[in-house]
N, C-alpha and C positions, 0 to 999 in steps of 0.2 A: 680725533683719530688716535692721537698719542695716548690720551687717557684710556681709550678702549684697549689699545695694545698693552699698556702697562697693567691694567686690571686683569687682562687675560693671562699675561705671564705670571702675575702674582697668584692668581687662583690656581694655575697649574702647579706652581711651587708648593702652595698650601695643600693641594690634593696629594702631591707626592709625599709630603711629610706626614700627613694625617689621612691614612687610607679610609678611616671611618667617615670622612667628610666628602668622599668622592661624588656621591650622588647629589649632595647639596651644592657642591661646586659646579656640577654639570648643569643643574637647574639655574644657577646664577649666570653661567655662560650663555645658556639659552635665552634668558631674559635680556641680557645685554645685546645678543645678536639680533633680537627682535627690533631693536632701535635702528639696526643697520640694514634691514631687508631692502628698504627703498634705495639705499646707496649702492647695493649690489646689482639692482636691476639695470638692464640696458638703458641708455640715455633716452628720455622721453617716453618710456614705457611704464605701464601700471600693472600691478598684479590683479588678475581677474578674481573677484570675490564672490560672484554668484549672479543669479538672475532673479529679477522681480517682474512679475506679470500682473498688470492691472486690467481687469475685465470690465468693459463698459458694454452691457448687454441690453438688447431690446426687451421690452416688458414681457414678451411672450416666452422668453428664455428663463426657465426656473432656476432657483438657487442651486439645486442638485446638478443640473446641467452645467452651470457655471463652474461648480467645484470640479466636476469630471474634466471639463475642458482645461481648466487651470492646471490640474495635475498632469494631464496628457501633454500639454505644451511644455511644462517644466521638464518633463522627462526627455523631450526632444531637443531642448536647448543645448547648444554647444558653444564653446568648449565646457568641459566639466571643471569647476574650480578645484584648487588644491584642498586637501583635507584641513579642517580647522577645529580647534579646541577652544571653546568660549570665544569664537571670533578671531583666534590667533592662528595663522598658518604655520604650525609648529614644524611640519615636515620641510617647508621652505627654509625655515630658520636652521634646521639641521643640515640642509643642503649647503648652506653658506657658512656653517659654524667654523670650520677649519680652513676656509679659503679655498682657492683653486688648487686642485691636485697637481703636483709636479711630476708624479710618476703614474703611469697608467695602472700599475698593479700595487701602488703604494697604499698606505693606511688611509689617506684622505679620500682617495678614489673609492676604496672599499667602504668606508663609512658613509660617503655620499650615496653610493648605490644601495647600501643596505638599509639605511635609516632615513635618508633624505628624499625629497621629491622636487624635480625640476619645476621652476615657477611657471604657471600658466598665465600668459600675458593677455591683457585686454586688447581687443581688436575691433575697429569699426567695421571691417569687412565681415567679421562674425556676426555683428549686429544686423547688417543687411541680409546676410544669409539666413539667420534665424527668423527675421521678419517674413521672408519669402516662404520658409518652411511652415511657419505658423499659419500664414494665409492659405497655403495649399492644404494644410490639415483641416482647417475650418471648412473649406470648400468640399473636401472629401466627406465631411460629416453632414453636409446638407446646408450649411450656412454659406450660401453661394455668393454673397456680396460683402465679404469682410474687408476690414482695413486694419493694418498693423503698422505701427511706427515704433522705433526704438532708438535709444541713445545711451551713451556711456556717461555715468555720473561718477565723478572722481571724489575721493576722500582720502587725502594724504597719498600714500604710495599705492592705494587700492582703487579699483573702479568696478562698478557693478553695471550690468546690462539691465536697463529699465525699459519695459515695453508697455505700450497702451494698445489693447486688443479690443476693437469694436466688433461685437458679435451681433449680426442682424437676425431677423426672424428666420427660423429654420423652414426649409422646404419639406413638404410631405408628399408621399406618392399618392396620386389620384387614380391611376390605372396602370395595368401591365398587359402588354399584348405581344403576340408573335406574328411577324409578317414575313412570309416566304414566297418567292416567285413560284408560279405554277409549275415550271419545268423542274423544280426541285421537289416534286410531289412526295417522293418516298421520305425524304428528310422532314418535310412539312408535317406529314401525318404523325410521325414519331414525336416531333417537338410539340405539336398541339395536343397529342394524347397525354403528355406529361405536364401540360400547362397548369393543371389543377394542383400540382405539387409544388408550385413556386414558393420560394422562401420569402418573397416580397409580397406583402399584402397592402391593400388600400388603407391609407392612414399611417403607414409606417414612415419613419424619418427617411429622407433621401440619404443613402449612404453608399459610398463607392465600394466598400467592402462587401455589402450585401449584393450589389450588382455583380461583383466578381464571383461571389459564391453561387449566384443564380446561373451565370455562364458555366461554371464548373458543373453544376447540377445537370444542365441541359446536355453538356458534352458527355457527361458520364452516362446519362440515359441513352444517348445515341450509341456510345461504345458498348453498352450492354445489349444493344439490339443489332449488332453486326457491323457497325461503322468503325472499322479497325483504325483508319487513318484520321479520324475526326479529332480536332483539338479545340479547346476553349477560345483560342485566338481567332477562330473562323466565325465567331459570333460577334457582331457589332451591335452597339446599343445607342439608340437615339433618345435623348431626353428633351421633351418639349415642355418648357417651363412657363408657367403663368405667374408673372412677377406680381400681379395685383393680388392674387389669391394665395401666393406662395405654395402652389401645387405643381406637380410634375407628372407627365404621362410618359411612361417608359415603353419603348418598342425594341424588341429583340429581333434581329434579322441576320441572315447569312452574309458573310463577306463575299461580294461579287468575284473577288480574286481567289476564292477558295479552290484548292486543287480538285480536279474532277474525281480523283480516287477517294477523297474524303466523303463524298456523297454517295458512295457505292457500298451496299451491305455485303459482307463477306461471309461465306459458309466454311465450316471445317471439313476438309477432305480426308486427310490422314493424320493420325496421332502416332508419332514414333517415340518410344521410351527406351532409354539406354541406362538400365539400372546398375550397371557395373562399370561406369565410365571413369577412366583415369588417364592421365597423360601417357603413362607407360603402356597402357593397353588400348589407347584410343582407336588405333587402326582396326584391331580385331573386334572391339565392342561397338563399332559403328558400321560394321559390314552387314548390309541388309540381307545378304544371301544366308546369313546365319540366324535370321529372325524367325519368330513364331508368333502367332496371333492368339489373342484371348477371345472369349465369346462376346466381348464388347468391341471387337474390331480394332483394338489397339495393336500396333505392331511393336513387339517387344524384341529388342536386340540384346542378348545376354549370353555370351559364350559359356559362362559358368552355370547358368540357370540357377542362380543362388536364391532368387525370389520366386514365389508362386505367383503366376499372372493374375490370380484373383485379388491380390493385394491392390493392383492398380485400378481394378473395378471399383474398389471402395474409395480410392483417393482422387482419381482424375474426374473432374466435372466437365472438362472440355470433351465433347463427344462428336465423332464423325457424323456428318449429315445435319448437324445443327448449325445455327448461325453463331458466329463469333460473339462472345460475351466477356467483357472485361471482368465482370463479377465472377464468372466461372473460372476464368484464368487466375484471378487473385486467390480464390478459394483453393484451387489446385496447388498453387505454390505454397500457400499457408499450410495445407495438409502435409505436403511433402516435408516441410521444415519441422512441423510439430510432431510428426510421427516418431522422430528420434532415431531413425535408421540411416539417414543420409546426412553426410557432412556438408556437401555442397550441392546446390540445386541451381541449374541454369536452363533457360529455355530459349528457343528461337522460332520465329514465325517466318515461313517462306510463302509469299503470295504468288498466285498463279491464276490462269484463266482456264475454265473448263466449259467450252461452248460459249454461251452468252452469260455465264455466271462467273463471279469472282470468288476464288477459293483460297484457303490457307492450309498449308501443311504445318503441323506443330511438332517440334522436337523438344523432348525433355532429357537433359543430360544429368544423371544422378551419380554422385560419388559416395558410396556407402562408408559408414564407419566400420572399423574392424568388428566382426560379429561378436567376438568374445573379448572381455577385458576384466582386469582385477584392479582394485583400488583399496588403499589403506588410508584411513582418515583419523585425525586426532581432533576431537571436538570439545568445545566448552558447552556446558549445559546450564540453563537457568529455568527452573520450573515455578509454577504459580504458588507452590507451597513453600517457597524460599529455599528449596534444595538447589544448591549450585555445586558444580563439580566438573569432571572431565570424563571422556570415554573414548575408547579406541574401537573403530568400526572397520572390519574387513568385509569388502563387498566384491562379489563376482557377478558379472552381467553377461547375458547372451541377448543381443538385440534382434535376433532373427531365429527364435527357437523352433518355430514350426513352419517357417518359410514365408509368413505373411507379416513380418515385422513385429512379432510377439516379443515382448520384453520379459525375460526371466531374471529376477534379481534375488540373490541369496546373500543375506547379511548375517554376520556374527559380531556381537559387541560385548564389551566388558568395560565397566566404569565404576567410579566412586562418586558419591554425592554427600555433601555435608550441609546441614541446615544452619543458616546464618540468622542472626537477630532473633533467636528463639529462646534466649535465656537458658534456664536450667533444663528446658525441654529439648535442647539441641541433640540430635543423634546423627550417626553416619550410616549411610546405606551403601551396599555393594550391589551392582546390577550386572547380570549376565543374561544374554539372550541370543536367540537365533530366529530368523524369519525368512521365508521364501514367498515371493510375490510374482505371479504371472499375469501380465497385462496384455489384453488383446485390443488392438486399435479398431474395434468394431463391437457390435452387440452379439454376444453369444447367448441367444435366448430363443425359445420357441414362440415367444410372444413379441410382437414388434412394438417398439416404443415410438411415440410421436416426438421426434426431435427435429431440430432445425437442420435440414440437410444443406443449408447454405452456410453453415458454421463448421467448426472443427469436428473431427470425427468423435463419436461416442467411444467410451472405453469400458471394457469388462475386466474386473480385477478379482483374482482369487489369491487368498493369503492364508498361510498356515505359519504359526509362530509359537514360541515358548519364551517366557520371561521368568527369571528368578531374582527376587529381591531379598538380600540378607539384611534384615532390619536391625542394625546396630548390635548384632550378636544376641538379640533377644528371641527372634523367631525368623523363619523363612516364609516368604509369600510366593507361591507358585501360581502362574497363570498360563494356561494353554488356550489358544484361540484359533478358530477357523472362520474365515469370512469369504463371502462371494457376493459380488454386487456390480452395479453399473453406475457410470457417471456420464452425463450428457448435458448439452446446452440447448435450451429452448430458443435463445437468441443471445446477443452479446451481453445482455444484462442479467439473464436468469440461467442458473445452473441447477440441475437435479442430481442427487446421489441417492441410489436405492440399493440397500443391502438386504435382500430377502432372506439370506441364509447367514446367520451369525451364531456361532457356538463358542462359549467361553466357560472353561472349567477352572475354578479358583480353589486353592487349598492352602492351609497353613501347616507347616512342619517344623521340626527341630526347635521346639519351644524350650527355651533355656530354663535352668533352675532359678535364675533371678526372677523370671516372670512368675514362675510357680510360687516362689516365696512372697512376691509382691501381692499375689492374689489372696494369700491366706494371712497377710499381715494386718494387724489391727490398726496400724497407723494410716492405712490407705483408705480414703473415703469409699463408701459402698458404691457411689455413682461411678467411680473409676473402675472398680472391680467388675461391675455389671457391664460397663462399656467394653472393657478390654476382653472380658470373657466372651462377649458377643462376636468380637473379631476372631478370636481363636476358634470359635465354633462355627465359622461362617463358610465351611466347605459347601460349595453348591455349584450347580450347573445353570448356565444362563443360555436359553434358546431364544434369540430375539430377532426382530426385523427392524431395520433402521432406515428412516427416510430423512434426507437433509435437503433443505431448500436454501439456495444462496441467491441474493439479489444485490446488484451493484448499480446504482443510479447513473453513474457517469464513468464507464470503464475507459473511454478514450477521449473524453472532453476536458477542456480547461475550465469547467464550471467552478465557481468558488464554493459551491455546495456539493457535498458527497454524502450519500446515504447508503449504508451497507446493512443488510439483514441476513441473519442465519437462523433458520428454524429447524429443530429436530423433533421427530416423533419416534419413540422406540417402544413398541409393545413386546412383551416377552412371556413365554410360557404357555401361550394359547394352543399351539400345535402340540406341544409336549403333553398338555393335559388330555388330549385325545388319544395319545399313543401310550403314555406311561400311566396306567391306572392302578397298579398294584401298590398297596401301602408299604412304607418302609418298616423293616423289622424293629428298628430302634425308636421309631416315632410313627405309630399307626395313623396319626392325624395328617401326615404328609405323604406325598408320593414322589418317586424319583427313579434314578437309574443307578444300579450297582451300589446301592446304599447311600447315594448322594441325592438330596432333594433338589428339584429344579425350582428356579425362582419364577414367580408369576407377578407381573407388574406392568404398568404403562408409565412412561416417562416422556415429558415434552418440555421444551424450553425454547426461548426466543432471545437472541442477542442482536440488538439494534444499535448501530453506531451512526452518529451524524457529525460531519466535519464541515466547518465553515471557515473559509479563508477571509479574515477581516481585513487584513492588509497583506502586502507581499511578504511580511516577516512575522505576522501574528495569525495563529490558527486557533479556533475554538473547537475542541474535541469533546464529544459526549458519548456516553454508553448507557444503555438500559438493558439489564439482564433479568429475565424472569423465568423460573423453571419450577416444575413440580413433578413428583413421582408418587404413584399410589399403588399399593399392593392389594392383591385380592386372591381368591382361590387358594392355591397351594402355599401362598405366602401371607395369607390373611393374618393380621395381628403382628406382623414383623415390619421392620423398616425395609426399604428397598436395599438391594445388595450394597455392601460397603464400597465396591468399585464404581457404583452408579450414584452414590450420594453426592450432595452438594456441600461445598466448603467455602468459607469466606475468610478474608485476612491474608496478608502477604503482599509480595511485590507487584502482582498484577490484579489485585483485588482492592480491599479497603486497607490502604497502606499505613494507616495509623494504628493498626493492630497486627500482632504477630500472626504467622500462618496458622490457620485453624484455631485461632484463639477467640472466636466469637460463636455464640449460640450453642445449641439451638435455643431460640427465644431469649429468655432472661437468665439462662445459666451463666454464672460469672466464672467462666473457665480461666480467664487470664489472670485472675486474682487468687486462685486456689494454689498456694505455694506447695501443697503436698502432692500435686499431680506428678506422677512418674514421668520420666523423659520419653516413654514410648506411648503416651496417651494420644489417642486419635479419636475421630468421630465426626459425623456430619449430619445433615438433615435431609428431609424429603422435599422441602420447599425452599426456594432461594429467591431473594429480591435484592438487586444491587443497582445503584445509580452512581455514575461517575461524571464529573465535568472537569475540564482541564484547559487552561490557556497556555499555548506553546509559543514562545517568542524566540525567534532565530536571531542571535547576535551577529554571527558571521557564518562562514561556510562550515565551520567545525563545531561551534559552540551554540547550545540552546539552553533556554531557561523555561521553567514551568511553574505554575501555581494551580493547585487542584483541591477539589473537595470530593470525598467519597462517602457513600452511605449505603447501608444494607444490613441483612442478617439472614439466618437460616432458621427453619422450624421443622419439627416433626409433624406428621399428619394425624395419626391416631395413636401410635404407640408411645405412651408417656412413662412406661415402666423404667426406662433407662435414665431419663433426665428429670422426670417429674412434670407436674402440670404446667409449669412456666415455659416448657419447651414447645408446647403445642401451638399450631397456627390458629389464631382466632380473629375475630373482627377488629380487635385492638392491635393488630400486628404493627401498624404505623407508630404505635407508642414504644415499640421495642426495637426501633432502628438504631444502629450505631452510626455515628457521623465522625469523620476525621478530615483534617485538612493539612496541607503542607506545601513545601517548595521543592523544586528539583532542578538538577543540572544534567545536561545530556551532551555527550561527546560523540559527534557524528563522524565516523571514520569511513564513510561511503559504503563499505561492504557490510558493516554492522554498526549498531549504536549502543554505546555504554551509558547506562542511566544510574544516577544517584538521586534518590528521593529521601527527604526527611519529613516526617509527619507526626502529628500528635492528635489524640482523641479530643473531640469537642463534645461528644455525647456518647454515653455508654447505654447498652440496652437494659441495664439493671441499675437500681438505686445505688448511689454513692453518697453517703451521708445525707440521705433524704432527697436527692435530686439526681436525675439522669445526666443533666448538663454539668460538665466539669470545667468549663471555661473559667469559672470563678476561682478554681484551684490552681491556675497557672502560676508557676514559680520557677522561671528560667534560672534564677540564681541558686536554686537548691539542686545539688548533685543527686540526691535521692529522687527528687521529682523527675529530673532528666532521665535517670536510669529506667524509671517506670513508665514514662510517657513519651519520650522522644524515640521514635522508631526509624532507624536508617535502613533503607532498602537499596541493594545493588542488583541491577538486572541488565539483561541484554534485550534491546529493542523497546518499542513503546509498550505501555501497559495495555493499550487497546487502540 
């Protein structure tokens, strides 16, 4: 003890004299304190070091089952041991480092609380408790005759809990039946009618969780058929087990002590709606003498008459004269919340008797948002082409524009964007725009769409907007757009978006003298002149129709696998070709409106993403994108419009290449040093594949390792980039491949991402080969400047 105190005092004096040695001294103190952890523990106590579980299983229990059981039991073991580093409880050492605190707010108390951890002591009582928990867990999983023993094994000042778990043969379900007394005939008919939907099938493992889910399913089926007071606890389960065959017969029956009211179906008598309910006006806005009825027999009480009664015909699925249904009730509440007009939604059911029938009066108390509001936002932006920046958005909203919760939003924005990691091609953009959107919480259409009326309400959206991009002082890109369309859900997994009416006018103006000089310069390659000239001459009208299909395999489940699919189809110019048939004066081969040609093309793409959770902290994410656009008619021989072209490279694409620095085809754009900073261009066809492993280190920090591959191509027009740009049967030989590592900071509201990547394969030959792995030279600064690409982004790349 004296030696330890002497060394501690000496190290402290040394640290005071030589500040550069402080961390070294701290490590020495920590090492010395490790030898004294046992001395600091209470007499006769040991530090709990962890849990060891030895599975001894019946031959019918597979290795995979044993692994799952061992993992599950380990997660249930208590207590949790202190954190260890290479087997050393460093936080306990820090807890005892400076001894017992003498002051509650002193340095020692602060240090112990900040860096230390109170020792977790081994306990024989915990061993017995864990053994009981393990045995109960095995029984709940169908291993109905387990045995578990445990003991503490000491090693110096530590002790571990060691358990031997004997796992017998698992019981399987042989049959499932529902038995109801005849006097409960109404309940019996409903339960037996839903028996075919049971979640437990013959041959399934006997599991308590599955039995609970089946009870919930039966109870939910009854509540959807009028049994307002029915609860899962009113269903009892009898399991008759055949120990010789390890089979079980399950019988679901009603509890004899079930309240009489739980077996009575209720009907809806009256539905009262208070759409302007507030504590300050509660008396006047719940006065039934001021009510008025809609054509659906809802009794609406609203002294201000702020909302059109037809709104509630769209929202309320609980209707007078029908039986009570929990599904209709949940749908009604969901619609009231999602419609965006009401801040608070509360409901109350009042049971009553009407003759020989049981009835319910339903009351909905709705507190609306202020109808008009204004908001000012400052946003950070991160785009797929590596443009990052900021913008200011002023937004005015009216949540009840036409009396049926129509949302009118008018936005005005201004911002600046600068392109990072683009070398000499980096430019700065200024954006200005305004947009007005009117959203109807219903279908505004003479044609009725087939949508799931048990889901959220469909929406009709009408938008008009204008956007101005001042591109680095070189030229201005003007875009005016009008859209009208619908969005609705077929079910929880499938969403449809249909925009039958979409007009976009694009024009280029204010072309600078620098651009003109560049186009006539002899030092600029002809490929760049042709490409940029096509952008400057790309004034055109786009009359298109857009359909989008969205699929989510598991919107509300905890499945380890998630599959997302987005598919788009956009034909353009077909209706315009029937209306505008007069040739343009400056180009008799094309037709248009007011001297501007309309584009005619069809564009389709698919974006598929698959995520698999390999462990609680490791996720495997994948994406496949394939898209193509083809021109015809009025655009025959041209590429699809610039705003509809595909691009690759950048923070959300192939991260080993700078934005728009790939393709089309074998065009080596990223190595042509004479490209001007305003060069742009894309392709008609795109293929991209990404795979990424995401590892969560803690709540805030994640790591990633990824591989990206893909390219773009032209379809028929090779005048711009040459023959190597065209899509052919050898497209797979022109794929670019890159790989890299990433770090992500998860701040809950958003995620900041830093990725570094390098090319593995280029679509064109580099010294006789497409693969450039052989050229890796991390020690060369020139190689690093050319091949290490750093990407900073917001959110995941896919």
